C-alpha positions as MATLAB code, in Angstrom:
seq = 'MCAVLPRFEVVHRLRPVDLLAPHAVAVRTGDAGAVAMPAVAPYVTVTSPAADGPGPALHLGGHRLGMTLTNGSVTITVDGDGDRRELRSRRFHRAEGPSGTALTLTGTHVTAWTLEQAGWVARARHDLREVLDTRDEAALADLVVELPAGGGAAGRFGQLGLRDTRFVTAEDGTPLRDGDTAWLTATSAGPGFFDTAHTSVWSLDLGTLDVSHRADLFFRRPDRPGVFGDHATHLVRTDAGGWLVATSTWGDFERPATRAGRRTPAGLRVTLAGSGADLLHGAHVLDTRELPLPTDGLASIATWDPHLVRRDDGWLVGFVSARRFFDFHPALAGGPALDDLRLLDAATDRTATEGTTLVEVDGRTVVLASDGRDSPRRLRARFPAFDLTMAERGTLDAPYPTNLPWPTVAAVDGGWVMATFDGRRAGGTLLGYGTHGDLVLMRSR';
ca = [
       3.407  -72.493  212.415;
       3.797  -69.142  211.261;
       0.276  -68.236  210.848;
       0.330  -66.597  214.309;
       2.306  -63.983  212.419;
      -0.438  -61.634  210.749;
       0.356  -60.116  207.106;
       3.248  -57.779  206.413;
       2.520  -54.713  204.037;
       5.183  -52.282  203.111;
       5.134  -48.575  204.946;
       8.202  -47.228  203.770;
      10.979  -47.333  201.231;
      14.404  -45.543  201.116;
      17.560  -45.335  199.120;
      20.431  -44.008  200.833;
      23.224  -43.504  198.381;
      26.448  -41.750  199.586;
      29.478  -42.261  198.121;
      31.362  -40.314  201.138;
      29.715  -41.175  204.485;
      28.367  -38.261  205.711;
      29.360  -39.095  209.475;
      32.876  -40.015  208.306;
      34.087  -36.817  206.463;
      37.629  -36.586  207.577;
      38.801  -33.583  204.821;
      36.546  -30.181  203.764;
      38.522  -28.021  202.176;
      38.307  -25.504  199.168;
      41.929  -25.457  198.306;
      43.770  -27.527  195.886;
      46.634  -29.761  197.688;
      47.401  -33.105  199.255;
      46.213  -33.969  202.596;
      47.141  -36.771  204.898;
      43.916  -38.915  205.934;
      44.998  -42.397  207.319;
      42.355  -44.809  206.682;
      41.412  -48.291  208.469;
      40.079  -50.016  205.700;
      40.684  -49.794  201.565;
      37.296  -48.335  201.648;
      37.445  -44.253  201.067;
      36.171  -41.364  198.632;
      37.750  -38.098  197.837;
      35.137  -35.706  195.862;
      35.792  -32.141  194.009;
      33.943  -30.015  191.949;
      33.671  -30.957  188.068;
      36.284  -29.245  185.685;
      38.140  -29.948  182.706;
      41.572  -31.645  183.911;
      43.172  -33.506  186.855;
      40.366  -34.289  189.309;
      40.638  -35.981  193.080;
      43.546  -38.501  193.348;
      44.848  -41.207  196.357;
      48.266  -41.659  196.976;
      48.369  -45.284  198.479;
      51.388  -47.919  198.873;
      53.969  -45.937  196.492;
      51.175  -45.192  193.718;
      49.207  -42.776  192.622;
      45.547  -43.529  191.813;
      43.665  -40.471  189.897;
      41.223  -39.531  187.655;
      41.090  -36.715  184.490;
      37.722  -35.275  183.156;
      38.577  -34.005  179.409;
      35.380  -32.569  177.547;
      33.132  -35.051  179.279;
      35.461  -38.031  178.753;
      36.498  -39.618  182.059;
      39.741  -41.737  182.521;
      41.421  -43.345  185.311;
      45.383  -42.929  185.750;
      47.357  -45.599  187.801;
      50.920  -43.899  188.225;
      53.673  -45.948  190.274;
      57.096  -48.162  189.988;
      58.115  -45.667  186.866;
      54.837  -46.571  185.076;
      51.497  -44.657  183.886;
      48.102  -46.141  182.829;
      45.348  -44.438  181.636;
      42.202  -46.467  181.385;
      38.735  -45.537  180.309;
      35.528  -47.452  179.461;
      35.137  -47.977  175.831;
      31.208  -47.742  176.598;
      30.580  -45.387  179.508;
      33.356  -43.017  179.539;
      31.514  -39.968  178.825;
      29.508  -38.013  181.269;
      26.782  -35.833  180.707;
      27.076  -32.480  182.169;
      28.741  -33.355  185.143;
      28.784  -30.892  188.748;
      30.972  -33.146  190.385;
      33.754  -35.647  190.561;
      34.710  -38.498  192.997;
      37.350  -41.059  193.191;
      36.627  -44.256  195.464;
      38.630  -46.956  196.480;
      36.402  -50.211  197.766;
      38.464  -53.295  198.555;
      40.830  -53.651  195.675;
      38.501  -51.593  192.962;
      39.290  -47.870  192.193;
      36.209  -46.461  190.718;
      35.894  -42.440  188.850;
      32.621  -40.751  189.406;
      30.771  -38.018  187.753;
      27.709  -36.262  189.532;
      24.920  -35.930  186.921;
      21.281  -34.860  186.779;
      20.446  -38.844  187.938;
      23.001  -38.749  190.673;
      26.518  -40.554  190.970;
      27.228  -42.598  187.963;
      30.489  -44.564  187.183;
      32.585  -43.927  184.539;
      35.514  -46.135  184.787;
      36.419  -48.618  187.040;
      39.843  -51.007  187.356;
      40.754  -53.964  189.614;
      44.431  -52.680  191.296;
      44.940  -56.699  192.614;
      48.004  -57.039  190.249;
      49.448  -53.342  191.051;
      49.400  -52.863  194.680;
      47.876  -54.604  198.354;
      45.187  -52.256  198.690;
      44.635  -54.222  202.223;
      47.851  -53.583  203.455;
      47.418  -51.605  206.958;
      50.724  -49.704  206.901;
      49.973  -48.372  203.508;
      46.605  -47.472  204.502;
      47.879  -45.711  207.607;
      50.021  -43.259  205.026;
      47.059  -42.907  202.853;
      47.486  -39.432  200.785;
      44.316  -37.698  199.219;
      44.929  -34.952  196.555;
      42.434  -32.482  195.762;
      42.230  -30.215  192.881;
      41.423  -26.730  192.113;
      38.073  -25.708  193.734;
      39.106  -28.345  196.581;
      36.569  -30.913  197.658;
      36.125  -33.236  200.525;
      37.226  -37.024  201.504;
      36.491  -39.754  204.191;
      34.854  -42.879  204.234;
      33.154  -44.298  201.809;
      28.847  -44.757  202.121;
      27.131  -47.013  200.366;
      25.025  -47.362  196.710;
      22.729  -49.503  198.774;
      21.710  -51.810  201.219;
      21.238  -55.629  201.021;
      21.627  -58.504  204.365;
      19.795  -56.814  206.900;
      19.543  -57.999  210.032;
      18.818  -56.492  213.543;
      21.054  -56.047  216.051;
      20.376  -58.609  218.971;
      20.843  -59.651  222.456;
      21.876  -63.035  222.943;
      18.783  -64.888  223.100;
      17.679  -62.899  219.753;
      15.609  -60.178  220.879;
      16.072  -56.455  219.001;
      18.665  -54.218  220.616;
      16.756  -51.253  221.832;
      17.206  -47.661  222.983;
      13.711  -46.268  223.418;
      12.091  -46.251  220.115;
      15.646  -46.689  218.320;
      16.591  -50.087  217.310;
      19.631  -51.165  215.134;
      20.204  -53.125  211.932;
      23.439  -54.368  210.266;
      23.843  -54.377  206.474;
      25.951  -54.855  203.652;
      27.141  -51.644  202.389;
      27.239  -52.051  198.410;
      29.891  -51.011  196.658;
      30.596  -50.481  192.970;
      30.105  -53.542  191.770;
      29.846  -56.965  192.806;
      30.424  -58.459  196.258;
      34.102  -57.828  196.806;
      33.420  -53.890  196.831;
      30.680  -53.906  199.409;
      31.248  -53.897  203.223;
      29.445  -53.883  206.835;
      27.833  -51.214  208.105;
      25.683  -50.505  211.191;
      22.367  -48.439  211.155;
      19.835  -47.274  213.496;
      16.242  -47.400  212.882;
      13.934  -45.257  214.415;
      10.393  -47.487  215.348;
       8.071  -44.767  215.024;
       9.138  -43.021  211.909;
      11.238  -45.984  210.370;
      14.158  -43.557  208.976;
      17.668  -44.603  209.345;
      20.704  -43.285  209.841;
      24.228  -44.469  209.119;
      26.224  -44.947  212.466;
      29.251  -47.438  211.924;
      31.493  -49.597  209.707;
      32.890  -52.739  210.516;
      35.982  -54.194  208.706;
      37.383  -57.644  209.626;
      41.104  -59.222  209.925;
      41.073  -62.818  208.853;
      43.106  -65.559  210.689;
      44.540  -67.072  207.750;
      45.989  -63.999  205.568;
      47.092  -60.332  206.279;
      45.336  -57.322  205.642;
      41.818  -55.647  206.353;
      38.550  -57.149  204.546;
      35.161  -55.649  204.281;
      33.508  -58.786  204.741;
      30.051  -58.533  205.089;
      26.580  -60.845  205.556;
      27.116  -59.907  209.305;
      25.215  -60.622  212.469;
      25.772  -58.217  215.914;
      25.144  -59.696  218.894;
      25.283  -58.020  222.168;
      26.402  -60.041  225.057;
      25.163  -60.683  228.423;
      28.334  -59.282  229.673;
      28.175  -56.527  227.725;
      30.663  -57.070  224.814;
      29.984  -57.772  221.576;
      30.010  -61.120  219.180;
      30.461  -60.475  215.449;
      29.704  -63.228  213.148;
      30.337  -62.486  209.593;
      30.908  -63.904  205.869;
      34.067  -63.712  204.174;
      32.753  -62.127  200.801;
      35.165  -59.300  201.058;
      37.362  -61.075  198.678;
      34.932  -63.371  196.732;
      35.496  -63.596  193.007;
      31.858  -64.078  190.828;
      32.298  -67.473  188.991;
      32.879  -66.570  184.919;
      29.754  -68.806  184.377;
      26.245  -69.252  185.568;
      27.224  -73.215  186.091;
      29.182  -72.115  188.548;
      32.463  -74.108  190.346;
      32.099  -77.007  192.613;
      35.663  -76.928  194.541;
      36.156  -74.860  198.155;
      36.431  -71.149  197.390;
      37.354  -70.125  200.930;
      34.056  -68.394  201.617;
      33.094  -69.255  205.211;
      31.750  -67.868  208.338;
      34.410  -65.954  211.176;
      33.495  -64.914  214.461;
      34.820  -61.732  216.495;
      34.827  -60.511  220.134;
      34.852  -56.774  220.832;
      34.168  -54.454  223.734;
      34.270  -51.812  221.753;
      31.390  -49.207  221.239;
      30.533  -51.009  218.020;
      27.375  -48.767  217.005;
      29.445  -45.674  216.314;
      32.365  -45.077  214.536;
      34.893  -47.230  212.274;
      36.544  -50.620  213.870;
      38.457  -53.208  212.351;
      38.054  -56.563  214.136;
      40.272  -59.671  214.778;
      38.374  -62.669  213.573;
      38.764  -66.485  214.256;
      36.991  -69.186  212.388;
      33.426  -70.087  213.601;
      33.502  -73.814  212.664;
      30.179  -74.954  211.269;
      29.378  -78.350  210.715;
      28.244  -79.537  207.386;
      28.325  -83.366  207.834;
      26.725  -85.048  204.656;
      26.363  -81.751  202.768;
      28.598  -81.781  200.028;
      29.390  -78.081  201.137;
      31.769  -75.829  199.420;
      31.090  -72.886  201.157;
      28.891  -71.231  203.847;
      27.477  -67.840  204.887;
      24.766  -65.688  206.208;
      25.428  -66.401  210.237;
      22.557  -65.690  212.587;
      23.254  -66.452  216.196;
      20.631  -67.260  219.039;
      21.528  -68.928  222.664;
      18.925  -70.689  224.571;
      19.012  -72.217  227.989;
      20.720  -75.190  226.661;
      23.598  -73.672  224.290;
      23.425  -71.990  220.927;
      21.717  -72.051  217.828;
      23.099  -71.036  214.774;
      21.466  -70.694  211.491;
      23.736  -70.301  208.069;
      23.682  -71.024  204.390;
      25.583  -74.019  202.861;
      26.370  -74.177  199.183;
      26.992  -77.215  196.836;
      28.170  -74.974  194.003;
      28.291  -71.684  193.356;
      25.375  -70.877  193.093;
      23.548  -73.767  194.409;
      22.494  -73.073  198.387;
      20.181  -74.041  200.916;
      19.470  -73.287  204.738;
      20.806  -75.250  207.352;
      20.749  -74.918  211.161;
      23.589  -75.932  214.039;
      23.300  -76.297  217.583;
      25.459  -76.906  220.516;
      26.505  -75.993  224.300;
      29.256  -73.364  222.783;
      30.012  -72.026  219.314;
      33.206  -73.609  219.205;
      31.255  -76.905  219.803;
      28.418  -77.076  217.469;
      26.571  -80.149  215.395;
      24.340  -80.083  212.426;
      20.720  -80.236  213.266;
      19.143  -80.450  209.922;
      19.211  -78.487  206.689;
      16.739  -78.050  203.690;
      18.202  -79.812  200.787;
      15.476  -79.575  199.073;
      16.486  -75.700  198.275;
      18.766  -74.327  195.462;
      18.596  -70.819  195.831;
      17.266  -70.060  199.351;
      19.224  -67.769  202.061;
      19.057  -65.182  204.276;
      18.504  -67.856  207.390;
      16.977  -66.191  210.385;
      16.175  -67.638  214.002;
      13.058  -65.519  215.887;
      10.924  -66.727  218.601;
       7.284  -66.973  217.646;
       5.018  -67.629  220.800;
       7.541  -69.869  222.787;
       8.910  -71.622  219.816;
      12.278  -70.608  217.882;
      11.245  -70.399  213.877;
      13.786  -70.549  211.142;
      13.081  -68.278  208.400;
      14.615  -68.027  205.059;
      14.070  -66.750  201.794;
      13.207  -68.906  198.412;
      14.949  -66.902  195.334;
      13.593  -66.228  192.130;
      15.586  -68.710  190.865;
      14.262  -71.430  192.860;
      11.986  -74.161  191.508;
       8.794  -72.696  190.492;
       6.823  -74.243  193.730;
       9.223  -72.585  195.884;
      10.066  -69.355  193.832;
       9.695  -65.973  195.733;
       8.569  -67.010  199.249;
       9.480  -66.727  203.035;
       9.275  -70.481  204.251;
       9.266  -71.023  208.107;
      10.815  -73.994  209.524;
      11.218  -75.776  212.281;
      14.290  -76.926  214.402;
      14.318  -80.151  212.240;
      14.239  -77.786  209.308;
      10.734  -79.387  208.065;
       8.585  -76.390  206.529;
       5.827  -75.780  208.558;
       4.359  -72.309  206.582;
       5.180  -69.247  204.910;
       5.881  -65.606  206.176;
       2.983  -63.805  204.588;
       4.811  -60.467  203.109;
       5.448  -59.161  199.769;
       8.391  -60.495  198.286;
      10.474  -57.673  196.696;
      13.136  -58.481  193.674;
      16.326  -60.281  194.213;
      16.730  -62.463  197.565;
      15.123  -60.447  200.516;
      16.016  -61.579  204.008;
      13.226  -62.092  206.393;
      14.614  -59.958  208.891;
      11.752  -59.702  211.633;
      11.407  -58.112  215.181;
       8.553  -58.284  217.747;
       8.046  -54.604  218.585;
       5.332  -53.295  220.795;
       3.110  -55.646  220.358;
       3.367  -56.258  216.699;
       6.348  -57.129  214.209;
       8.429  -54.754  211.860;
      10.415  -56.311  208.699;
      13.588  -54.646  207.133;
      14.431  -56.161  204.047;
      15.512  -55.149  201.033;
      15.486  -55.335  196.705;
      17.616  -55.884  194.005;
      17.184  -52.388  192.394;
      20.916  -51.168  191.052;
      22.454  -47.798  191.176;
      25.557  -45.999  190.154;
      25.399  -46.494  186.463;
      25.529  -49.382  183.648;
      28.876  -50.242  183.745;
      28.901  -51.787  187.339;
      26.353  -54.308  186.375;
      25.189  -56.534  189.410;
      26.033  -56.061  193.209;
      24.644  -52.356  193.748;
      21.486  -53.339  195.429;
      19.366  -52.371  196.845;
      16.307  -50.192  198.442;
      15.611  -50.569  201.935;
      12.317  -52.120  202.383;
      10.191  -51.544  205.698;
       7.209  -53.286  206.633;
       4.907  -53.429  209.525;
       2.362  -56.294  210.445;
      -1.497  -55.328  209.628;
];
């Protein structure tokens, strides 16, 4: 079925690393002092020149979160409730010739950084879940940033890398365009596992293949308070001129303690939001509801990676279902409305396949996915193409970057463009898995 798609080749790679999102700087000063900086979500950054002594700090929910640089050694300080804690990495606390410092809050994690020859390096990190509720909107509205001698800048957190890329589309699946500009949603990787990331929106110049960070999307849940950095998102422009936003609740997901994973439900699921705001620019907090994805007979404990397309007879929704963490496969649902879906089929022979993507090829809807490198040998590191019964009909002829790249393709001006990613990490050894990746752009030959 996918023989009609020509071979893809890599034509551009880029790695936008910005602790402080360039378009979202709210404070910039050469003076020391405290400045009110209300935040819509717990994804903020404050930077300053490097100097021995107290560095930048955040005041949130009655606590002061700060960092100290002493002879190249970095310490996080947490003050509040009459208590003071000083936290330092045993192995990674020492910076090499730092020229700048930064403190970030991403979800529940506070991280202290130094700007070194190799770029920004995380030197200390602490999970604040037992300290305060970083997602509380009232507390975020009263956020204060504190700048040391020499001043600095503050604003929304940017990203260490990009993954989970999707074209922003119309309801029928065609990419949204403004002349030579298309749009992508992506997961902006934070300093660690998935609970440090969030959803971002990027413009893509179809001529140069350069991207620009335009917006950030955050989410309220229907079942618990607070603002979450949920991600693996599909943004759909409705025929009525509004938006549908389908996303995965990775924003508070905890990595299983063992590779064997767990087989009990973890609350990881897909939600849906609607909005009439300009979601291609600025920062937005969206109210969500459950998107009821049918998993009859799949022994499913979690779902993620939604992709929505509306046809004449209703909606199709591609997604991923997990039997345990991490044992997962692609699935397809359909129905007359998004609240009335039934399971059409699933590729249950897969064990490490995600990125379910719906695309029209010669008038037929094709379901693409990504067989990860943890798949059985015969299915490893490839982009399978399924029909609507989830029977494999071919593969996408494209280079397969590391990790689990998604087959995000779009027909553009007589050819095809693919926007995917790899697993290359950033930010230093302390952070481990989760900071990937490079944005890998391909064109059809």
